[in-house]
ZAFIKOL-683690 format. One record per residue (C-alpha): x, y, z; residue number from 1. Coordinates in steps of 0.2 Angstrom, whole numbers. Layout:
N
<site c1="X" c2="Y" c3="Z" num="NUM"/>
...
***
This chain:
463
<site c1="140" c2="-113" c3="307" num="1"/>
<site c1="141" c2="-97" c3="316" num="2"/>
<site c1="143" c2="-79" c3="308" num="3"/>
<site c1="162" c2="-79" c3="309" num="4"/>
<site c1="163" c2="-96" c3="299" num="5"/>
<site c1="150" c2="-87" c3="286" num="6"/>
<site c1="161" c2="-72" c3="284" num="7"/>
<site c1="179" c2="-80" c3="284" num="8"/>
<site c1="179" c2="-87" c3="267" num="9"/>
<site c1="172" c2="-71" c3="259" num="10"/>
<site c1="185" c2="-61" c3="247" num="11"/>
<site c1="179" c2="-46" c3="256" num="12"/>
<site c1="188" c2="-49" c3="271" num="13"/>
<site c1="204" c2="-56" c3="264" num="14"/>
<site c1="219" c2="-48" c3="275" num="15"/>
<site c1="209" c2="-46" c3="291" num="16"/>
<site c1="215" c2="-56" c3="306" num="17"/>
<site c1="202" c2="-68" c3="316" num="18"/>
<site c1="201" c2="-55" c3="329" num="19"/>
<site c1="198" c2="-41" c3="318" num="20"/>
<site c1="184" c2="-51" c3="309" num="21"/>
<site c1="176" c2="-58" c3="325" num="22"/>
<site c1="174" c2="-39" c3="331" num="23"/>
<site c1="164" c2="-36" c3="316" num="24"/>
<site c1="154" c2="-54" c3="315" num="25"/>
<site c1="148" c2="-53" c3="332" num="26"/>
<site c1="142" c2="-35" c3="330" num="27"/>
<site c1="130" c2="-40" c3="317" num="28"/>
<site c1="115" c2="-52" c3="313" num="29"/>
<site c1="110" c2="-65" c3="300" num="30"/>
<site c1="95" c2="-59" c3="289" num="31"/>
<site c1="86" c2="-72" c3="279" num="32"/>
<site c1="75" c2="-67" c3="264" num="33"/>
<site c1="62" c2="-76" c3="253" num="34"/>
<site c1="59" c2="-72" c3="235" num="35"/>
<site c1="50" c2="-55" c3="233" num="36"/>
<site c1="56" c2="-48" c3="250" num="37"/>
<site c1="61" c2="-30" c3="250" num="38"/>
<site c1="79" c2="-31" c3="259" num="39"/>
<site c1="82" c2="-12" c3="259" num="40"/>
<site c1="73" c2="3" c3="250" num="41"/>
<site c1="80" c2="17" c3="240" num="42"/>
<site c1="80" c2="34" c3="250" num="43"/>
<site c1="77" c2="25" c3="266" num="44"/>
<site c1="90" c2="29" c3="279" num="45"/>
<site c1="105" c2="18" c3="276" num="46"/>
<site c1="106" c2="12" c3="294" num="47"/>
<site c1="113" c2="-5" c3="290" num="48"/>
<site c1="128" c2="-12" c3="280" num="49"/>
<site c1="123" c2="-28" c3="271" num="50"/>
<site c1="134" c2="-43" c3="265" num="51"/>
<site c1="127" c2="-56" c3="254" num="52"/>
<site c1="130" c2="-74" c3="261" num="53"/>
<site c1="120" c2="-83" c3="248" num="54"/>
<site c1="106" c2="-81" c3="236" num="55"/>
<site c1="102" c2="-67" c3="224" num="56"/>
<site c1="95" c2="-50" c3="227" num="57"/>
<site c1="91" c2="-37" c3="212" num="58"/>
<site c1="94" c2="-19" c3="213" num="59"/>
<site c1="82" c2="-6" c3="207" num="60"/>
<site c1="82" c2="13" c3="206" num="61"/>
<site c1="66" c2="23" c3="205" num="62"/>
<site c1="64" c2="37" c3="194" num="63"/>
<site c1="48" c2="46" c3="197" num="64"/>
<site c1="35" c2="33" c3="197" num="65"/>
<site c1="44" c2="20" c3="188" num="66"/>
<site c1="58" c2="7" c3="195" num="67"/>
<site c1="72" c2="3" c3="183" num="68"/>
<site c1="83" c2="-13" c3="185" num="69"/>
<site c1="101" c2="-10" c3="189" num="70"/>
<site c1="111" c2="-25" c3="194" num="71"/>
<site c1="109" c2="-41" c3="203" num="72"/>
<site c1="119" c2="-46" c3="219" num="73"/>
<site c1="123" c2="-64" c3="216" num="74"/>
<site c1="141" c2="-68" c3="222" num="75"/>
<site c1="144" c2="-69" c3="240" num="76"/>
<site c1="153" c2="-55" c3="248" num="77"/>
<site c1="145" c2="-42" c3="238" num="78"/>
<site c1="140" c2="-28" c3="250" num="79"/>
<site c1="127" c2="-13" c3="250" num="80"/>
<site c1="122" c2="1" c3="261" num="81"/>
<site c1="130" c2="7" c3="278" num="82"/>
<site c1="133" c2="24" c3="271" num="83"/>
<site c1="128" c2="33" c3="288" num="84"/>
<site c1="144" c2="25" c3="294" num="85"/>
<site c1="152" c2="40" c3="285" num="86"/>
<site c1="139" c2="53" c3="282" num="87"/>
<site c1="124" c2="55" c3="293" num="88"/>
<site c1="106" c2="57" c3="284" num="89"/>
<site c1="112" c2="47" c3="270" num="90"/>
<site c1="99" c2="35" c3="262" num="91"/>
<site c1="101" c2="19" c3="251" num="92"/>
<site c1="105" c2="22" c3="233" num="93"/>
<site c1="93" c2="8" c3="227" num="94"/>
<site c1="79" c2="-4" c3="232" num="95"/>
<site c1="86" c2="-22" c3="236" num="96"/>
<site c1="72" c2="-35" c3="231" num="97"/>
<site c1="76" c2="-54" c3="234" num="98"/>
<site c1="75" c2="-64" c3="218" num="99"/>
<site c1="78" c2="-80" c3="227" num="100"/>
<site c1="78" c2="-87" c3="244" num="101"/>
<site c1="95" c2="-83" c3="253" num="102"/>
<site c1="104" c2="-75" c3="268" num="103"/>
<site c1="113" c2="-58" c3="271" num="104"/>
<site c1="124" c2="-52" c3="285" num="105"/>
<site c1="120" c2="-35" c3="292" num="106"/>
<site c1="127" c2="-23" c3="305" num="107"/>
<site c1="120" c2="-6" c3="309" num="108"/>
<site c1="130" c2="8" c3="302" num="109"/>
<site c1="136" c2="15" c3="318" num="110"/>
<site c1="143" c2="-2" c3="323" num="111"/>
<site c1="152" c2="-4" c3="307" num="112"/>
<site c1="159" c2="14" c3="307" num="113"/>
<site c1="165" c2="12" c3="324" num="114"/>
<site c1="173" c2="-6" c3="320" num="115"/>
<site c1="181" c2="2" c3="304" num="116"/>
<site c1="190" c2="16" c3="314" num="117"/>
<site c1="196" c2="4" c3="327" num="118"/>
<site c1="204" c2="-8" c3="314" num="119"/>
<site c1="210" c2="6" c3="301" num="120"/>
<site c1="208" c2="23" c3="306" num="121"/>
<site c1="216" c2="30" c3="292" num="122"/>
<site c1="206" c2="21" c3="279" num="123"/>
<site c1="190" c2="26" c3="289" num="124"/>
<site c1="195" c2="44" c3="287" num="125"/>
<site c1="199" c2="42" c3="268" num="126"/>
<site c1="183" c2="34" c3="265" num="127"/>
<site c1="173" c2="48" c3="275" num="128"/>
<site c1="182" c2="61" c3="265" num="129"/>
<site c1="181" c2="52" c3="248" num="130"/>
<site c1="163" c2="48" c3="251" num="131"/>
<site c1="158" c2="66" c3="254" num="132"/>
<site c1="168" c2="73" c3="239" num="133"/>
<site c1="160" c2="59" c3="228" num="134"/>
<site c1="142" c2="65" c3="234" num="135"/>
<site c1="145" c2="83" c3="230" num="136"/>
<site c1="153" c2="80" c3="214" num="137"/>
<site c1="139" c2="67" c3="209" num="138"/>
<site c1="126" c2="80" c3="214" num="139"/>
<site c1="133" c2="94" c3="204" num="140"/>
<site c1="137" c2="82" c3="189" num="141"/>
<site c1="119" c2="76" c3="189" num="142"/>
<site c1="112" c2="93" c3="189" num="143"/>
<site c1="123" c2="99" c3="175" num="144"/>
<site c1="119" c2="84" c3="165" num="145"/>
<site c1="101" c2="85" c3="167" num="146"/>
<site c1="103" c2="104" c3="162" num="147"/>
<site c1="113" c2="100" c3="146" num="148"/>
<site c1="101" c2="88" c3="142" num="149"/>
<site c1="86" c2="99" c3="145" num="150"/>
<site c1="95" c2="113" c3="135" num="151"/>
<site c1="99" c2="101" c3="120" num="152"/>
<site c1="80" c2="96" c3="120" num="153"/>
<site c1="74" c2="114" c3="121" num="154"/>
<site c1="86" c2="120" c3="108" num="155"/>
<site c1="82" c2="106" c3="96" num="156"/>
<site c1="63" c2="109" c3="98" num="157"/>
<site c1="65" c2="127" c3="97" num="158"/>
<site c1="74" c2="126" c3="80" num="159"/>
<site c1="62" c2="113" c3="73" num="160"/>
<site c1="46" c2="122" c3="78" num="161"/>
<site c1="51" c2="140" c3="72" num="162"/>
<site c1="49" c2="136" c3="54" num="163"/>
<site c1="31" c2="129" c3="54" num="164"/>
<site c1="27" c2="142" c3="68" num="165"/>
<site c1="34" c2="156" c3="57" num="166"/>
<site c1="25" c2="149" c3="42" num="167"/>
<site c1="8" c2="149" c3="51" num="168"/>
<site c1="10" c2="167" c3="57" num="169"/>
<site c1="15" c2="172" c3="39" num="170"/>
<site c1="0" c2="163" c3="32" num="171"/>
<site c1="-13" c2="171" c3="44" num="172"/>
<site c1="-7" c2="187" c3="40" num="173"/>
<site c1="-7" c2="185" c3="21" num="174"/>
<site c1="-25" c2="177" c3="24" num="175"/>
<site c1="-31" c2="193" c3="34" num="176"/>
<site c1="-26" c2="204" c3="18" num="177"/>
<site c1="-33" c2="191" c3="6" num="178"/>
<site c1="-50" c2="190" c3="16" num="179"/>
<site c1="-51" c2="209" c3="14" num="180"/>
<site c1="-48" c2="208" c3="-4" num="181"/>
<site c1="-61" c2="194" c3="-6" num="182"/>
<site c1="-75" c2="205" c3="3" num="183"/>
<site c1="-71" c2="220" c3="-7" num="184"/>
<site c1="-72" c2="211" c3="-23" num="185"/>
<site c1="-90" c2="204" c3="-18" num="186"/>
<site c1="-95" c2="222" c3="-13" num="187"/>
<site c1="-90" c2="227" c3="-30" num="188"/>
<site c1="-99" c2="213" c3="-38" num="189"/>
<site c1="-115" c2="218" c3="-28" num="190"/>
<site c1="-114" c2="236" c3="-33" num="191"/>
<site c1="-112" c2="232" c3="-52" num="192"/>
<site c1="-124" c2="224" c3="-65" num="193"/>
<site c1="-119" c2="206" c3="-61" num="194"/>
<site c1="-134" c2="195" c3="-61" num="195"/>
<site c1="-138" c2="179" c3="-51" num="196"/>
<site c1="-136" c2="169" c3="-67" num="197"/>
<site c1="-119" c2="177" c3="-70" num="198"/>
<site c1="-113" c2="174" c3="-53" num="199"/>
<site c1="-117" c2="156" c3="-54" num="200"/>
<site c1="-109" c2="154" c3="-70" num="201"/>
<site c1="-94" c2="162" c3="-63" num="202"/>
<site c1="-94" c2="151" c3="-49" num="203"/>
<site c1="-95" c2="135" c3="-60" num="204"/>
<site c1="-79" c2="142" c3="-70" num="205"/>
<site c1="-71" c2="144" c3="-53" num="206"/>
<site c1="-75" c2="125" c3="-48" num="207"/>
<site c1="-68" c2="120" c3="-64" num="208"/>
<site c1="-50" c2="124" c3="-58" num="209"/>
<site c1="-42" c2="108" c3="-53" num="210"/>
<site c1="-32" c2="108" c3="-36" num="211"/>
<site c1="-14" c2="109" c3="-38" num="212"/>
<site c1="-8" c2="91" c3="-30" num="213"/>
<site c1="9" c2="92" c3="-36" num="214"/>
<site c1="25" c2="103" c3="-35" num="215"/>
<site c1="25" c2="115" c3="-51" num="216"/>
<site c1="41" c2="121" c3="-59" num="217"/>
<site c1="43" c2="140" c3="-54" num="218"/>
<site c1="48" c2="144" c3="-72" num="219"/>
<site c1="33" c2="137" c3="-78" num="220"/>
<site c1="22" c2="147" c3="-66" num="221"/>
<site c1="32" c2="163" c3="-70" num="222"/>
<site c1="29" c2="160" c3="-88" num="223"/>
<site c1="10" c2="158" c3="-85" num="224"/>
<site c1="10" c2="174" c3="-74" num="225"/>
<site c1="17" c2="183" c3="-88" num="226"/>
<site c1="4" c2="178" c3="-100" num="227"/>
<site c1="-10" c2="182" c3="-88" num="228"/>
<site c1="-2" c2="199" c3="-85" num="229"/>
<site c1="-3" c2="204" c3="-103" num="230"/>
<site c1="-21" c2="197" c3="-105" num="231"/>
<site c1="-27" c2="207" c3="-90" num="232"/>
<site c1="-18" c2="223" c3="-96" num="233"/>
<site c1="-27" c2="221" c3="-113" num="234"/>
<site c1="-44" c2="220" c3="-104" num="235"/>
<site c1="-40" c2="235" c3="-93" num="236"/>
<site c1="-39" c2="226" c3="-77" num="237"/>
<site c1="-30" c2="238" c3="-64" num="238"/>
<site c1="-26" c2="225" c3="-51" num="239"/>
<site c1="-17" c2="213" c3="-62" num="240"/>
<site c1="-3" c2="212" c3="-51" num="241"/>
<site c1="-13" c2="205" c3="-37" num="242"/>
<site c1="-24" c2="194" c3="-49" num="243"/>
<site c1="-11" c2="186" c3="-60" num="244"/>
<site c1="-1" c2="178" c3="-47" num="245"/>
<site c1="-14" c2="169" c3="-38" num="246"/>
<site c1="-21" c2="162" c3="-55" num="247"/>
<site c1="-5" c2="157" c3="-62" num="248"/>
<site c1="-1" c2="147" c3="-46" num="249"/>
<site c1="-17" c2="138" c3="-49" num="250"/>
<site c1="-11" c2="136" c3="-67" num="251"/>
<site c1="-26" c2="145" c3="-74" num="252"/>
<site c1="-23" c2="149" c3="-92" num="253"/>
<site c1="-29" c2="163" c3="-103" num="254"/>
<site c1="-43" c2="152" c3="-112" num="255"/>
<site c1="-51" c2="151" c3="-95" num="256"/>
<site c1="-50" c2="170" c3="-93" num="257"/>
<site c1="-57" c2="171" c3="-110" num="258"/>
<site c1="-72" c2="161" c3="-105" num="259"/>
<site c1="-76" c2="172" c3="-89" num="260"/>
<site c1="-75" c2="187" c3="-100" num="261"/>
<site c1="-88" c2="180" c3="-112" num="262"/>
<site c1="-100" c2="177" c3="-97" num="263"/>
<site c1="-98" c2="194" c3="-89" num="264"/>
<site c1="-100" c2="213" c3="-93" num="265"/>
<site c1="-84" c2="223" c3="-93" num="266"/>
<site c1="-88" c2="233" c3="-78" num="267"/>
<site c1="-89" c2="216" c3="-67" num="268"/>
<site c1="-73" c2="207" c3="-75" num="269"/>
<site c1="-60" c2="214" c3="-63" num="270"/>
<site c1="-69" c2="212" c3="-47" num="271"/>
<site c1="-74" c2="193" c3="-53" num="272"/>
<site c1="-57" c2="189" c3="-56" num="273"/>
<site c1="-51" c2="197" c3="-40" num="274"/>
<site c1="-65" c2="186" c3="-31" num="275"/>
<site c1="-59" c2="170" c3="-40" num="276"/>
<site c1="-40" c2="175" c3="-36" num="277"/>
<site c1="-44" c2="177" c3="-17" num="278"/>
<site c1="-54" c2="161" c3="-16" num="279"/>
<site c1="-39" c2="152" c3="-24" num="280"/>
<site c1="-26" c2="161" c3="-12" num="281"/>
<site c1="-37" c2="159" c3="3" num="282"/>
<site c1="-37" c2="139" c3="-1" num="283"/>
<site c1="-18" c2="138" c3="-3" num="284"/>
<site c1="-15" c2="148" c3="12" num="285"/>
<site c1="-27" c2="137" c3="23" num="286"/>
<site c1="-17" c2="122" c3="16" num="287"/>
<site c1="0" c2="130" c3="21" num="288"/>
<site c1="-7" c2="133" c3="39" num="289"/>
<site c1="-14" c2="114" c3="39" num="290"/>
<site c1="3" c2="108" c3="33" num="291"/>
<site c1="12" c2="119" c3="46" num="292"/>
<site c1="2" c2="115" c3="61" num="293"/>
<site c1="3" c2="97" c3="57" num="294"/>
<site c1="22" c2="98" c3="56" num="295"/>
<site c1="20" c2="106" c3="74" num="296"/>
<site c1="9" c2="92" c3="79" num="297"/>
<site c1="22" c2="79" c3="72" num="298"/>
<site c1="35" c2="88" c3="82" num="299"/>
<site c1="26" c2="87" c3="98" num="300"/>
<site c1="23" c2="68" c3="95" num="301"/>
<site c1="41" c2="66" c3="91" num="302"/>
<site c1="46" c2="74" c3="107" num="303"/>
<site c1="33" c2="64" c3="118" num="304"/>
<site c1="42" c2="49" c3="109" num="305"/>
<site c1="59" c2="54" c3="113" num="306"/>
<site c1="56" c2="59" c3="130" num="307"/>
<site c1="44" c2="44" c3="133" num="308"/>
<site c1="31" c2="56" c3="142" num="309"/>
<site c1="18" c2="47" c3="152" num="310"/>
<site c1="25" c2="30" c3="146" num="311"/>
<site c1="32" c2="16" c3="157" num="312"/>
<site c1="51" c2="15" c3="158" num="313"/>
<site c1="52" c2="-4" c3="153" num="314"/>
<site c1="42" c2="-8" c3="137" num="315"/>
<site c1="41" c2="-16" c3="121" num="316"/>
<site c1="48" c2="-4" c3="110" num="317"/>
<site c1="52" c2="1" c3="91" num="318"/>
<site c1="70" c2="4" c3="89" num="319"/>
<site c1="68" c2="13" c3="73" num="320"/>
<site c1="55" c2="25" c3="80" num="321"/>
<site c1="67" c2="30" c3="94" num="322"/>
<site c1="81" c2="33" c3="80" num="323"/>
<site c1="69" c2="44" c3="70" num="324"/>
<site c1="63" c2="55" c3="85" num="325"/>
<site c1="82" c2="58" c3="89" num="326"/>
<site c1="85" c2="63" c3="73" num="327"/>
<site c1="70" c2="75" c3="73" num="328"/>
<site c1="77" c2="82" c3="90" num="329"/>
<site c1="94" c2="84" c3="82" num="330"/>
<site c1="87" c2="90" c3="65" num="331"/>
<site c1="94" c2="109" c3="68" num="332"/>
<site c1="111" c2="101" c3="68" num="333"/>
<site c1="108" c2="91" c3="52" num="334"/>
<site c1="97" c2="100" c3="41" num="335"/>
<site c1="107" c2="108" c3="25" num="336"/>
<site c1="125" c2="103" c3="31" num="337"/>
<site c1="123" c2="83" c3="34" num="338"/>
<site c1="116" c2="71" c3="23" num="339"/>
<site c1="107" c2="58" c3="32" num="340"/>
<site c1="106" c2="40" c3="25" num="341"/>
<site c1="92" c2="29" c3="33" num="342"/>
<site c1="96" c2="11" c3="30" num="343"/>
<site c1="82" c2="3" c3="41" num="344"/>
<site c1="77" c2="-15" c3="40" num="345"/>
<site c1="58" c2="-15" c3="37" num="346"/>
<site c1="56" c2="-31" c3="46" num="347"/>
<site c1="66" c2="-27" c3="62" num="348"/>
<site c1="58" c2="-35" c3="78" num="349"/>
<site c1="52" c2="-25" c3="93" num="350"/>
<site c1="63" c2="-27" c3="108" num="351"/>
<site c1="61" c2="-25" c3="128" num="352"/>
<site c1="69" c2="-11" c3="135" num="353"/>
<site c1="70" c2="6" c3="142" num="354"/>
<site c1="66" c2="17" c3="126" num="355"/>
<site c1="71" c2="34" c3="136" num="356"/>
<site c1="88" c2="28" c3="140" num="357"/>
<site c1="90" c2="21" c3="123" num="358"/>
<site c1="85" c2="37" c3="115" num="359"/>
<site c1="99" c2="45" c3="126" num="360"/>
<site c1="112" c2="33" c3="118" num="361"/>
<site c1="106" c2="37" c3="100" num="362"/>
<site c1="107" c2="56" c3="104" num="363"/>
<site c1="125" c2="53" c3="111" num="364"/>
<site c1="131" c2="43" c3="96" num="365"/>
<site c1="123" c2="55" c3="83" num="366"/>
<site c1="129" c2="70" c3="90" num="367"/>
<site c1="147" c2="63" c3="92" num="368"/>
<site c1="146" c2="59" c3="73" num="369"/>
<site c1="141" c2="76" c3="69" num="370"/>
<site c1="155" c2="83" c3="78" num="371"/>
<site c1="167" c2="70" c3="71" num="372"/>
<site c1="162" c2="77" c3="53" num="373"/>
<site c1="164" c2="94" c3="59" num="374"/>
<site c1="147" c2="99" c3="53" num="375"/>
<site c1="148" c2="93" c3="35" num="376"/>
<site c1="148" c2="75" c3="29" num="377"/>
<site c1="136" c2="60" c3="27" num="378"/>
<site c1="128" c2="51" c3="42" num="379"/>
<site c1="121" c2="34" c3="40" num="380"/>
<site c1="110" c2="25" c3="53" num="381"/>
<site c1="108" c2="7" c3="49" num="382"/>
<site c1="98" c2="-6" c3="58" num="383"/>
<site c1="96" c2="-24" c3="55" num="384"/>
<site c1="90" c2="-40" c3="62" num="385"/>
<site c1="102" c2="-54" c3="67" num="386"/>
<site c1="93" c2="-69" c3="75" num="387"/>
<site c1="88" c2="-64" c3="92" num="388"/>
<site c1="98" c2="-48" c3="91" num="389"/>
<site c1="95" c2="-31" c3="83" num="390"/>
<site c1="109" c2="-21" c3="77" num="391"/>
<site c1="111" c2="-2" c3="75" num="392"/>
<site c1="126" c2="7" c3="66" num="393"/>
<site c1="129" c2="26" c3="68" num="394"/>
<site c1="141" c2="28" c3="54" num="395"/>
<site c1="150" c2="45" c3="50" num="396"/>
<site c1="163" c2="49" c3="35" num="397"/>
<site c1="175" c2="59" c3="47" num="398"/>
<site c1="193" c2="59" c3="50" num="399"/>
<site c1="191" c2="43" c3="61" num="400"/>
<site c1="197" c2="39" c3="78" num="401"/>
<site c1="215" c2="36" c3="83" num="402"/>
<site c1="219" c2="18" c3="91" num="403"/>
<site c1="223" c2="28" c3="107" num="404"/>
<site c1="206" c2="36" c3="107" num="405"/>
<site c1="197" c2="20" c3="104" num="406"/>
<site c1="206" c2="11" c3="117" num="407"/>
<site c1="200" c2="25" c3="131" num="408"/>
<site c1="183" c2="29" c3="123" num="409"/>
<site c1="174" c2="20" c3="135" num="410"/>
<site c1="182" c2="25" c3="150" num="411"/>
<site c1="173" c2="36" c3="163" num="412"/>
<site c1="176" c2="55" c3="161" num="413"/>
<site c1="186" c2="53" c3="145" num="414"/>
<site c1="182" c2="66" c3="131" num="415"/>
<site c1="190" c2="73" c3="116" num="416"/>
<site c1="178" c2="87" c3="115" num="417"/>
<site c1="181" c2="106" c3="122" num="418"/>
<site c1="173" c2="112" c3="138" num="419"/>
<site c1="154" c2="116" c3="135" num="420"/>
<site c1="152" c2="104" c3="120" num="421"/>
<site c1="144" c2="87" c3="120" num="422"/>
<site c1="128" c2="81" c3="127" num="423"/>
<site c1="135" c2="77" c3="145" num="424"/>
<site c1="133" c2="59" c3="141" num="425"/>
<site c1="149" c2="51" c3="138" num="426"/>
<site c1="152" c2="33" c3="130" num="427"/>
<site c1="155" c2="26" c3="147" num="428"/>
<site c1="137" c2="29" c3="152" num="429"/>
<site c1="131" c2="24" c3="134" num="430"/>
<site c1="140" c2="8" c3="137" num="431"/>
<site c1="132" c2="5" c3="154" num="432"/>
<site c1="115" c2="8" c3="147" num="433"/>
<site c1="118" c2="-4" c3="132" num="434"/>
<site c1="128" c2="-18" c3="142" num="435"/>
<site c1="122" c2="-17" c3="160" num="436"/>
<site c1="104" c2="-12" c3="158" num="437"/>
<site c1="99" c2="-19" c3="141" num="438"/>
<site c1="112" c2="-34" c3="142" num="439"/>
<site c1="119" c2="-28" c3="124" num="440"/>
<site c1="135" c2="-23" c3="118" num="441"/>
<site c1="143" c2="-6" c3="109" num="442"/>
<site c1="158" c2="-7" c3="100" num="443"/>
<site c1="169" c2="4" c3="89" num="444"/>
<site c1="176" c2="1" c3="71" num="445"/>
<site c1="185" c2="16" c3="64" num="446"/>
<site c1="198" c2="20" c3="49" num="447"/>
<site c1="200" c2="37" c3="41" num="448"/>
<site c1="184" c2="41" c3="32" num="449"/>
<site c1="172" c2="29" c3="42" num="450"/>
<site c1="168" c2="27" c3="60" num="451"/>
<site c1="155" c2="14" c3="65" num="452"/>
<site c1="147" c2="14" c3="82" num="453"/>
<site c1="138" c2="-3" c3="83" num="454"/>
<site c1="125" c2="-7" c3="95" num="455"/>
<site c1="118" c2="-25" c3="97" num="456"/>
<site c1="103" c2="-27" c3="109" num="457"/>
<site c1="94" c2="-43" c3="113" num="458"/>
<site c1="76" c2="-44" c3="106" num="459"/>
<site c1="72" c2="-53" c3="123" num="460"/>
<site c1="85" c2="-48" c3="137" num="461"/>
<site c1="89" c2="-62" c3="150" num="462"/>
<site c1="80" c2="-63" c3="166" num="463"/>
***
């Protein structure tokens, strides 16, 4: 069987006369491949137009140092490459790697372009214009989506990191003042009549004050501070306004102060209480700084998990971890206005997939849910296992989608948002990530007061 007989049955060439097809068939050649062979490579000049005759060729796109599976050419008549027939200096958009043994027909791009122009001149001109336009639009859209995604990530991180960073700055400033008061009180004690035994007794009383491990009612602290202020005034302590709040926050009572007064002379009581108060304040401020810096560290960890920095693109992943990191990144839009209900399955199995791309899906679904509730409502994120599947529901209690919106929601470029809003990642792209790359499915169930975006992912995707 010659090349003409190979090409004639293919759906790709329906409508061509035998003479027209023969002009293409005898301008090209057969190409056989074995499993693992690289048929064509991403970004290399697209010097050939390839048509599958039999076998399977998997397509991969490279992102940085990682390759991501795109799809498989398995139906005879599927084609790839040949872009230099329309635009010079154009490379292959993916790498074709043979999954099985098979054959392809290939013809160099120049010959293919000349043949197309001779058979259908208008069509060739239309394809050239269309291809150039699409390349320009795709480049601009890709840049814009990257900037939008980066802006969303940066804005979320800035909002989340601002509070602990500001708390650390406030604590450092307060700690400097507290340390000055502590050194001053020690200097006053040194100048006074305090003996070594009295200082040891004072330190022993200080150590008896238990650390505060639970949140204390502010009203209880205020009552304790008022009692301490009265006691300090009765004992002629001039800086009671500094000492009383620190002692009250540690829940020190008047009886403890009486024990201190019994151990010390009148001239050393105030600097002694100031020293104890400043040590308590210093410890509390250091705890605040530790909590704040731990929060910053946790945010950095969430960002690394969200962006999958320094991780392989395809890996065994924890879906719940990805959802949690996404909620952290969108925390500035949720905190104080949206109630978040986490209904996570504690026994959810890990799945195989691309965590960075799935995080983009969670970002899009949660961002859409926030917009649907107009910034106020309840967001429920639910995970559960269903046999060999993992299911994720993102539920909002907004006004719901109309049947018309549901019918078009997964179409390319469809949106109900105003210009400048959204993540730049439409539901069409989310569907491709879920369905085409992870072999899952994404569906919508909506009624007034409840919209459910349901995602199903296989635990082990088919080869």
